[in-house]
C-alpha positions in Angstrom: 5.4 18.9 18.6 1.9 17.6 18.3 0.9 14.0 17.6 -2.2 12.2 16.7 -3.9 9.3 15.0 -4.0 8.8 11.3 -6.0 11.7 9.8 -8.5 9.7 7.9 -11.9 9.2 9.2 -12.1 11.9 11.9 -15.7 12.6 11.2 -17.5 10.9 14.1 -20.9 11.3 12.3 -19.8 9.3 9.3 -21.8 6.0 9.3 -21.3 4.9 5.8 -18.6 2.7 4.3 -15.6 4.7 3.2 -14.8 4.7 -0.5 -11.2 3.6 -1.1 -9.1 3.5 -4.3 -6.0 1.3 -4.1 -3.1 2.3 -6.3 -1.0 -0.8 -6.2 1.8 -3.0 -7.7 0.8 -6.5 -6.4 3.1 -7.9 -4.8 2.6 -10.3 -1.9 2.0 -7.7 0.8 -0.2 -5.7 -1.7 -2.3 -8.8 -2.0 -2.9 -9.0 1.7 -3.7 -5.3 1.8 -6.3 -5.8 -1.0 -7.8 -8.8 0.8 -8.1 -6.8 4.1 -9.7 -3.9 2.4 -12.2 -6.0 0.5 -13.2 -7.9 3.6 -13.5 -4.9 6.0 -17.1 -3.9 6.5 -16.3 -0.2 6.8 -14.5 0.1 3.5 -15.8 0.1 -0.1 -13.0 -0.5 -2.6 -14.2 1.5 -5.6 -11.4 0.4 -7.8 -7.7 -0.3 -8.2 -5.1 1.3 -10.4 -1.9 -0.6 -11.2 1.6 0.6 -11.5 5.1 -0.7 -12.2 7.0 -1.7 -9.1 7.3 -5.2 -7.8 7.1 -6.3 -11.4 6.4 -4.6 -14.8 2.9 -3.1 -15.0 1.6 -5.9 -17.3 2.4 -8.4 -14.6 1.1 -6.2 -11.7 -2.1 -5.7 -13.6 -2.5 -9.4 -14.2 -1.8 -10.0 -10.5 -4.4 -7.5 -9.4 -7.0 -9.2 -11.7 -6.0 -12.6 -10.4 -6.4 -11.5 -6.8 -9.9 -10.2 -7.5 -10.9 -13.4 -9.2 -9.4 -15.5 -6.4 -11.4 -13.5 -3.9 -14.6 -13.6 -6.1 -14.7 -9.8 -6.4 -14.8 -9.3 -10.1 -17.1 -6.3 -9.6 -14.0 -4.1 -8.6 -12.7 -2.3 -11.7 -9.0 -2.3 -12.5 -7.2 0.4 -14.5 -3.7 -0.3 -15.9 -1.4 2.6 -15.1 2.2 3.7 -15.6 4.6 1.3 -17.0 7.7 3.2 -16.1 9.0 5.9 -13.7 8.8 9.5 -14.7 12.6 10.0 -15.4 14.7 7.0 -14.0 15.0 3.5 -15.4 12.5 0.8 -14.4 13.5 -1.4 -11.5 11.4 -4.4 -10.3 11.5 -6.7 -7.3 10.7 -10.2 -8.5 13.7 -11.5 -6.5 11.6 -10.7 -3.4 8.0 -11.3 -4.4 8.5 -14.2 -6.8 8.3 -14.8 -10.5 5.8 -12.3 -12.1 5.9 -10.2 -8.9 3.8 -12.4 -6.7 3.6 -15.9 -5.2 0.6 -18.1 -4.6 -1.9 -20.3 -6.3 -3.6 -17.7 -8.5 -6.1 -18.2 -11.3 -5.5 -17.0 -14.9 -7.5 -13.8 -15.2 -10.5 -13.9 -17.5 -12.8 -11.4 -19.2 -14.6 -10.5 -16.0 -11.6 -8.5 -14.8 -10.5 -7.0 -18.1 -9.0 -3.5 -17.3 -11.2 -0.5 -17.9 -10.4 1.5 -21.0 -8.7 4.4 -19.1 -5.2 5.0 -17.8 -4.7 4.4 -14.1 -3.8 8.1 -13.5 -7.0 9.3 -15.2 -9.0 6.7 -13.3 -7.7 8.1 -10.1 -8.9 11.6 -11.2 -12.3 10.2 -12.3 -12.9 8.5 -9.0 -11.7 11.5 -7.0 -14.2 13.7 -8.8 -17.0 11.1 -8.5 -16.5 10.8 -4.7 -15.4 14.4 -4.2 -14.4 15.0 -0.6 -14.9 11.3 0.5 -12.4 9.2 -1.4 -9.3 7.8 0.4 -6.5 7.1 -2.1 -4.3 4.4 -0.7 -1.1 4.4 -2.7 0.9 1.3 -1.9 3.3 1.2 -4.9 5.6 3.7 -6.6 3.8 7.1 -6.9 4.0 7.5 -10.7 0.2 7.2 -11.2 -0.5 9.7 -8.4 2.0 12.2 -9.7 0.4 11.9 -13.2 -3.1 12.3 -11.7 -1.9 15.5 -10.0 -0.6 16.8 -13.3 -4.0 16.1 -14.9 -6.0 17.5 -12.0 -4.0 20.0 -9.8 -6.9 20.2 -7.4 -6.6 16.4 -6.7 -5.6 17.0 -3.0 -8.8 19.0 -2.4 -10.9 16.3 -4.0 -9.6 13.6 -1.7 -10.6 12.9 1.9 -7.1 11.6 2.4 -4.0 10.4 0.5 -2.2 7.6 2.5 1.1 6.5 1.1 3.2 3.4 1.8 6.7 4.7 1.3 9.8 6.3 2.7 12.1 5.8 5.6 12.0 8.9 7.6 13.9 8.0 10.8 15.1 4.5 10.0 17.4 2.7 7.5 16.1 2.1 4.0 15.6 -1.3 2.3 17.1 -0.4 -1.2 19.8 2.0 -0.1 20.9 3.0 3.4 18.4 5.9 3.1 15.7 4.9 0.7 12.6 2.7 0.8 11.7 0.8 -2.4 8.6 2.7 -3.5 10.2 6.1 -3.2 13.4 4.8 -4.7 11.5 3.3 -7.7 10.2 6.7 -8.8 11.9 9.5 -6.7 10.6 12.3 -8.9 7.0 11.2 -8.5 7.5 10.7 -4.8 9.0 14.2 -4.5 6.0 15.8 -6.3 3.4 13.9 -4.4 5.0 14.5 -1.0 5.6 18.2 -1.7 2.1 19.0 -3.1 -0.5 16.5 -1.9 -0.3 16.7 2.0 -0.1 12.9 2.3 0.0 10.7 5.4 3.3 8.8 4.9 3.4 5.3 6.3 7.0 4.2 5.9 9.5 1.7 7.1 9.6 3.5 10.4 6.4 1.5 11.3 5.8 -1.0 8.5 8.9 -3.1 9.1 7.4 -4.4 12.4 4.0 -5.0 10.8 4.2 -8.8 10.9 2.0 -11.8 11.7 4.0 -13.9 14.2 4.7 -17.6 13.4 2.2 -18.7 16.1 -0.6 -16.9 14.3 0.5 -18.3 11.0 -0.1 -21.8 12.3 -3.8 -21.1 12.5 -4.0 -20.3 8.8 -3.2 -23.7 7.3 -5.7 -24.4 4.5 -5.9 -26.7 1.6 -7.7 -24.5 -1.0 -6.1 -22.0 -3.5 -6.8 -19.0 -1.3 -5.3 -20.7 1.8 -2.2 -21.7 -0.1 -1.9 -18.2 -1.6 -2.3 -16.5 1.8 0.4 -18.7 3.2 2.8 -17.8 0.4 2.0 -14.1 0.8 2.6 -14.1 4.5 6.0 -15.9 4.2 7.4 -14.2 1.1 10.6 -13.2 2.7 13.6 -15.5 2.3 15.6 -16.3 5.4 18.3 -13.7 4.4 15.7 -10.9 4.7 14.4 -12.1 8.0 18.0 -12.2 9.3 18.8 -8.8 7.8 15.9 -7.1 9.5 15.9 -9.2 12.7 12.3 -10.3 12.4 10.6 -13.7 12.7 8.2 -13.3 9.8 7.8 -11.2 6.7 6.8 -7.5 7.0 3.3 -6.9 5.5 4.0 -3.3 4.8 1.0 -2.5 2.6 -1.5 -4.2 4.8 -0.7 -1.7 7.6 -1.8 1.2 5.4 -5.2 -0.3 4.7 -5.6 -1.4 8.3 -5.0 2.2 9.3 -7.6 3.5 6.7 -10.1 1.1 8.3 -9.1 1.9 12.0 -8.1 5.4 12.8 -6.5 4.2 16.1 -4.0 2.1 14.3 -1.3 4.7 13.8 0.3 7.6 15.6 1.3 10.4 13.2 3.1 13.7 13.5 3.2 16.7 11.1 6.4 17.5 9.4 7.9 19.5 6.6 9.1 16.8 4.2 11.0 16.5 1.0 12.1 13.5 -1.1 15.6 13.4 -2.7 15.6 12.9 -6.5 19.3 13.1 -7.3 21.3 10.0 -8.2 23.2 8.2 -5.5 22.3 8.0 -1.8 19.9 10.9 -2.1 17.6 9.1 -4.5 14.3 8.4 -2.9 15.4 9.5 0.6 12.7 11.0 2.7 14.0 14.1 4.6 12.1 15.6 7.5 12.8 19.0 9.0 12.7 17.7 12.6 14.2 20.8 14.1 12.3 23.3 11.9 15.5 24.7 10.5 13.9 25.7 7.2 11.0 27.4 8.8 8.7 25.6 6.3 5.2 24.6 7.4 4.4 20.9 7.6 3.2 19.5 4.2 2.0 16.2 5.5 2.1 13.7 8.4 4.4 10.8 9.1 3.5 7.6 10.9 5.8 7.4 13.9 4.3 4.5 15.8 1.7 1.7 15.3 -0.5 -0.5 17.5 1.0 -3.8 16.3 -1.2 -5.9 18.5 -4.3 -4.2 17.0 -2.9 -4.7 13.5 -2.1 -8.4 14.0 -5.6 -9.0 15.5 -7.3 -7.2 12.6 -5.3 -8.9 9.9 -5.2 -12.3 11.5 -9.0 -12.3 12.3 -9.8 -11.1 8.8 -7.7 -13.9 7.2 -9.1 -16.6 9.5 -12.7 -15.7 8.8 -12.1 -15.5 5.0 -10.3 -18.8 4.9 -12.9 -20.5 7.0 -15.6 -19.1 4.7 -13.8 -20.0 1.5 -11.7 -23.1 2.2 -13.5 -24.4 5.3 -10.4 -25.9 6.8 -8.7 -23.4 9.2 -6.9 -25.5 11.8 -7.8 -25.3 15.5 
């Protein structure tokens, strides 16, 4: 069985910033992923599409706008996307991410970040066509928008440089059911379509659960301004019961690992698999199934992240946050 780094960015001759569209449901870890992407010199965030997930889509859209205003990046367009899953009932996660789906000291969004007049799924298609062959689509929420975009444009996979998905629990326990991760469980039919037909790189709980910033690094991020207070809340959004359940010292920053891997091709080790997502009710809902032994004879239809360089991730995220807080709030502790 072959292995390798994340498939994005393999062209050694590429010397331009890489266009990235973030499909998101902010979300504390989404907020840190967005910050990392906006701050990384090798990435150009061409827009964000919002989706239901951590909160209803009206709230996640407002959260995305507030994050951009907090970061003074009102130039990044936001497109409001799907407000419900394709076939199952809407479920949200305010009990984890806080009232409205996000914690922190966020501004009330103003006219500068008013959503563009196009649905998030169609926005994905428009950006894929505009950046044909170069765009990385980083999907870090439920996959409803991506599945709808594929229905609009069946050639979407060919228009993208890479589709990188935060979702699934291939070889580990789930966080919503024993088998399923939250994003895939939220819209299993969308996840099934995207995994089956889009050749994604799937970055799931197998690697993201350990994508943490240790308490010792958190101590360097004390800051008095709104951004510093927000970052602190985003990094510590897990209540004690979740830290105990997963036997970790600080919150898992799942989505930030995806954007870190888009920026740094050495961040993840991935392997090709034939994959399928369960869409039936019960334990099968949202379960990511990999044909490890090749019993179906099916060819791989994507790659799964099986390991991550966590020191590399923590250094990238920690340094990015420290530099941004020093620039914005001017009071990072020694």
